[in-house]
C-alpha positions, 0 to 999 in steps of 0.5 A: 499499499505504501507504493500506492499511497505515495502516488496519491494525493491523500494520506496513507490512512485514507488509502487503507480505508479505500482499499478496505472498502474495495475489498469488502465490495469484492472489487480487490483481493489482498494477499499478505507477504511478509509485512506487506499487503498486496492488492490486486483487482478481482476480475470476478467483482469487476465482472459483477460491477460491469454487469450491473452498469450494463443493466443499469444503462440498458434500463436507463437507455430503454426508459429514455427511448420510451420517453422520447417515443411517447413524446413523438406521438 
């Protein structure tokens, strides 16, 4: 986390908190290597997030299209 925190404009505790939230959400995994913690994007969690946004935008665009068509008549 230190390497990551050094490149961000926030404190190390803030980075740690964000990583904890991402881990709880299933978007990153954590592996201990001695005293270090290594984080990696979890492809399964990212796939679920993508599916969610695909559904969200599909529904939003369908509703927008329906509203436009309703206004045309």
